[in-house]
C-alpha positions as CSV (number, residue, x, y, z in Angstrom):
1,M,58.3,84.8,114.3
2,H,58.6,88.7,114.1
3,R,62.1,88.4,115.6
4,L,63.1,85.9,112.9
5,K,61.8,88.3,110.2
6,L,64.0,91.0,111.6
7,L,67.1,88.9,111.2
8,L,66.5,89.2,107.4
9,G,68.0,92.7,107.7
10,P,71.5,91.7,109.0
11,M,71.4,88.8,106.5
12,R,71.0,91.4,103.8
13,V,68.8,89.0,101.8
14,P,68.5,90.9,98.4
15,F,72.3,90.7,98.1
16,L,72.6,87.0,98.7
17,I,71.8,86.3,95.0
18,L,75.4,87.1,94.3
19,T,76.5,83.9,95.9
20,P,74.6,81.5,93.5
21,A,76.0,83.5,90.6
22,C,79.6,82.8,91.7
23,V,78.8,79.2,92.7
24,L,77.4,78.6,89.2
25,L,80.9,79.4,87.9
26,G,82.4,76.6,90.0
27,L,79.8,74.3,88.7
28,G,80.4,75.4,85.1
29,S,84.2,74.9,85.4
30,A,83.6,71.4,86.9
31,V,81.3,70.4,84.1
32,W,83.4,71.8,81.3
33,T,86.6,70.1,82.5
34,G,84.8,66.7,82.6
35,G,83.7,66.3,86.1
36,R,80.6,64.4,86.9
37,V,78.5,66.4,89.2
38,N,77.0,64.9,92.3
39,W,74.0,67.2,92.9
40,L,73.9,66.5,96.6
41,H,77.5,67.8,96.8
42,F,76.5,70.7,94.7
43,A,73.7,71.5,97.0
44,M,76.0,71.2,100.0
45,A,78.5,73.6,98.4
46,L,75.7,76.1,97.6
47,V,74.4,75.9,101.2
48,G,77.9,76.4,102.6
49,A,78.6,79.3,100.3
50,V,75.3,81.0,101.2
51,C,75.9,80.5,104.9
52,A,79.4,82.1,104.4
53,H,77.8,85.1,102.8
54,I,75.1,85.5,105.5
55,S,77.8,85.2,108.2
56,V,80.0,87.9,106.8
57,N,77.0,90.2,106.3
58,A,75.8,89.7,109.8
59,F,79.2,90.1,111.4
60,N,79.6,93.3,109.5
61,E,76.1,94.6,110.8
62,Y,77.0,93.7,114.3
63,F,80.6,95.1,114.4
64,D,79.3,98.3,112.6
65,Y,76.5,98.7,115.2
66,K,79.0,98.2,118.1
67,S,81.3,100.8,116.6
68,G,78.4,103.2,116.0
69,L,79.4,103.4,112.2
70,D,76.0,102.5,110.8
71,A,74.3,105.3,112.8
72,T,76.4,107.9,111.1
73,T,76.6,106.6,107.5
74,Q,75.0,108.1,104.5
75,R,72.7,105.1,103.7
76,T,72.0,104.3,100.1
77,P,70.2,101.3,98.6
78,F,73.6,99.6,98.2
79,S,75.6,100.7,101.2
80,G,75.4,101.8,104.8
81,G,73.9,98.6,106.3
82,S,70.3,97.6,106.7
83,G,69.5,99.8,109.7
84,T,68.0,96.9,111.6
85,L,70.2,97.0,114.6
86,Q,69.9,100.8,114.9
87,A,66.2,100.5,115.0
88,R,66.1,97.4,117.2
89,E,69.1,97.2,119.5
90,D,67.7,94.0,121.2
91,M,68.4,92.2,117.8
92,A,72.2,92.7,118.2
93,I,72.9,89.5,120.1
94,P,70.5,87.4,117.9
95,A,72.4,88.8,114.8
96,L,75.7,87.8,116.4
97,A,74.4,84.3,117.2
98,M,73.2,84.0,113.5
99,S,76.8,85.1,112.4
100,W,78.4,82.3,114.4
101,T,75.8,79.8,113.5
102,T,76.2,80.2,109.8
103,F,80.0,80.4,110.3
104,A,79.9,77.0,111.9
105,I,77.7,75.6,109.2
106,T,80.1,76.7,106.5
107,G,83.0,75.2,108.5
108,C,81.2,71.8,108.9
109,I,80.4,71.6,105.2
110,G,84.1,72.3,104.5
111,L,85.1,69.5,106.8
112,C,82.7,67.2,105.1
113,F,84.3,67.9,101.7
114,A,87.8,67.4,103.3
115,F,86.6,63.9,104.2
116,L,84.8,63.3,100.9
117,R,87.4,64.8,98.5
118,G,90.6,65.2,100.4
119,P,92.4,67.6,102.8
120,A,93.6,69.9,99.9
121,I,90.4,72.0,100.4
122,L,91.4,72.9,103.9
123,P,93.7,75.7,103.4
124,L,91.4,77.4,101.1
125,G,88.4,76.9,103.4
126,A,90.5,78.2,106.4
127,L,91.4,81.4,104.5
128,G,87.7,81.8,103.6
129,L,86.6,81.5,107.2
130,L,89.3,84.0,108.3
131,I,88.1,86.5,105.8
132,V,84.5,86.0,106.9
133,Y,85.2,86.9,110.5
134,A,88.1,89.3,110.1
135,Y,86.9,91.5,107.2
136,T,85.1,94.2,109.3
137,P,87.2,94.4,112.5
138,L,90.6,93.8,110.9
139,L,90.8,93.8,107.1
140,T,89.1,97.2,106.7
141,R,92.2,98.7,108.5
142,S,94.4,98.0,105.5
143,P,93.5,99.6,102.1
144,F,95.1,96.7,100.1
145,L,93.5,93.9,102.1
146,C,90.1,95.7,102.2
147,L,90.2,96.0,98.4
148,I,91.2,92.4,97.6
149,A,89.5,90.4,100.4
150,P,85.8,90.6,99.0
151,G,87.1,89.4,95.6
152,L,89.1,86.6,97.0
153,G,86.2,85.4,99.0
154,F,83.7,85.4,96.2
155,G,86.2,84.7,93.4
156,P,89.1,82.1,93.9
157,L,88.0,80.8,97.2
158,M,84.3,80.3,96.4
159,V,84.6,79.3,92.7
160,M,87.7,77.0,93.1
161,G,86.2,75.7,96.4
162,V,83.0,74.6,94.6
163,H,85.1,73.1,91.7
164,F,87.1,71.1,94.2
165,A,84.1,70.0,96.1
166,L,82.6,68.6,92.8
167,T,85.8,67.1,91.3
168,G,88.3,66.6,94.1
169,V,91.0,68.5,92.1
170,Y,91.8,72.1,91.4
171,S,92.1,73.5,87.8
172,W,93.3,76.5,85.9
173,T,89.9,76.8,84.3
174,A,88.3,77.4,87.7
175,F,91.1,79.8,88.6
176,V,90.7,81.9,85.4
177,A,86.8,81.8,85.7
178,S,87.2,82.9,89.4
179,L,89.0,86.1,88.3
180,V,85.8,87.5,87.0
181,P,84.2,87.7,90.4
182,F,87.5,88.5,92.0
183,F,87.8,91.8,90.2
184,L,84.0,92.6,90.1
185,V,83.2,91.9,93.7
186,S,86.3,93.7,94.9
187,D,84.9,96.7,92.8
188,L,81.5,96.2,94.2
189,L,82.7,96.9,97.7
190,L,85.1,99.6,96.6
191,L,82.4,101.7,95.0
192,N,80.1,101.1,97.9
193,Q,82.7,102.7,100.2
194,F,82.5,106.1,98.3
195,P,79.4,107.4,100.4
196,D,81.0,106.2,103.7
197,V,84.3,108.0,103.6
198,E,83.7,110.4,106.5
199,A,81.9,107.9,108.7
200,D,84.4,105.2,108.0
201,R,87.3,107.5,108.9
202,R,85.9,108.3,112.2
203,V,85.8,104.7,113.3
204,G,89.4,104.0,112.2
205,R,88.9,102.3,108.8
206,R,91.5,102.8,106.1
207,H,90.4,102.0,102.6
208,Y,91.4,103.6,99.3
209,P,88.6,106.2,99.1
210,I,89.8,107.5,102.5
211,Q,93.5,107.1,101.7
212,I,93.7,108.5,98.2
213,G,90.4,110.0,97.7
214,R,87.3,109.0,95.6
215,K,88.5,110.4,92.3
216,A,91.8,108.4,92.4
217,S,89.9,105.3,93.8
218,S,87.7,105.5,90.7
219,L,90.6,104.8,88.6
220,I,91.3,101.6,90.6
221,Y,87.6,100.7,90.0
222,G,88.0,101.3,86.3
223,A,91.1,99.2,86.1
224,F,89.6,96.4,88.1
225,L,86.4,96.5,85.8
226,A,88.6,96.2,82.7
227,S,90.6,93.4,84.3
228,A,87.3,91.3,84.8
229,Y,86.6,91.3,81.1
230,L,90.2,90.9,80.0
231,S,90.5,87.8,82.1
232,I,87.7,86.2,80.0
233,V,89.5,87.0,76.9
234,A,92.7,85.7,78.2
235,G,91.0,82.5,79.4
236,V,89.6,81.9,75.9
237,V,92.9,82.8,74.1
238,L,94.8,80.3,76.4
239,G,92.2,77.5,75.8
240,L,91.2,77.5,79.5
241,L,87.7,78.7,78.8
242,P,85.4,77.8,75.9
243,A,84.9,80.5,73.2
244,L,81.3,80.6,74.2
245,C,82.4,82.3,77.5
246,L,82.9,85.4,75.5
247,I,79.2,86.1,75.9
248,G,80.4,87.4,79.3
249,L,81.8,90.4,77.3
250,L,78.2,91.6,76.9
251,G,78.5,93.0,80.4
252,S,81.0,95.5,79.1
253,A,78.2,97.4,77.4
254,L,77.2,98.4,81.0
255,A,80.7,98.4,82.3
256,V,82.1,101.2,80.1
257,P,79.4,103.8,81.0
258,T,79.4,102.7,84.7
259,G,83.1,103.2,85.0
260,V,83.0,106.6,83.2
261,N,80.2,107.8,85.5
262,A,82.0,106.6,88.6
263,F,85.0,108.8,87.5
264,R,82.9,111.8,86.6
265,H,80.7,111.7,89.7
266,A,83.1,110.2,92.2
267,D,82.5,113.0,94.7
268,D,78.8,113.5,94.0
269,I,77.1,110.6,95.9
270,G,73.6,111.5,94.6
271,R,74.8,111.1,91.0
272,L,77.0,108.1,91.8
273,V,74.1,105.9,93.1
274,P,72.9,104.8,89.5
275,S,76.5,103.5,89.0
276,M,76.2,101.6,92.2
277,G,73.0,100.0,91.0
278,M,74.7,99.1,87.6
279,N,77.6,97.7,89.5
280,V,75.4,95.3,91.3
281,L,73.9,94.2,88.0
282,L,77.3,93.7,86.4
283,N,78.3,91.5,89.5
284,L,75.3,89.3,88.9
285,A,75.1,89.1,85.1
286,T,78.8,88.6,84.0
287,P,79.6,85.5,86.2
288,V,76.2,84.0,85.1
289,L,77.0,84.6,81.4
290,V,80.5,83.1,81.8
291,A,79.0,80.1,83.6
292,V,76.5,79.6,80.8
293,G,79.4,79.6,78.4
294,L,81.1,76.9,80.5
295,L,78.0,74.7,80.8
296,A,77.1,75.1,77.2
297,G,80.7,75.1,75.8
């Protein structure tokens, strides 16, 4: 039982709440476009999404333990790993086993939906699984891929995947809704890389805070932050989202000072940590508000 509790660290349980927030967008788009929800299918989709999130977290912990990265990072409440495998090296193999187990569960659920709804979900699911496994060992070597991969996973792949699992079709509504977590989650990982620049460089990672510096990367952060909220407005203007989704713009009240603070204190990690906390809140609140707009609209 004690060893099972230790696996909660590589799972990064407090951060798993991001997944239901993104899955809720897929549910909202399915309901608003007229799909009848099979709640068993929704539960399956939610389990598959959570397992994918656990898998990518645990792979990240394992690979960063093997490279020695997490032993040298400047850990914050939002970055630098859980520290579990550094404290208990005997948990490395169980963490890897958990990675593959949850990976397999996600794949099996995807195959179930391919049987239930049709094979059109397979390319999306395959790309999602590729990102889950390849993010830490491969995608973090490319600044562009490292930037967009998290947003693709939690945005278009997760939101549109849930929509397809519930309706059997893809829709522009689900795509536009998925742009909100695409930009926000990519920003979440981008800002979380700021404290790890020196440690990441030593193990061969190549992301934008390393390549162009933290200050210039904060401009990318601000652009992505603005794009998340502009996508809501565009969706409503184009008639792809109900007007009630504009309640998602409430998040901009936090986004503006967060973006300004990230620019001002890009090189001062101690003063950047509050922005990292606000960044997490934005990633949770904004998709939920847009989902509420879809469900009530």
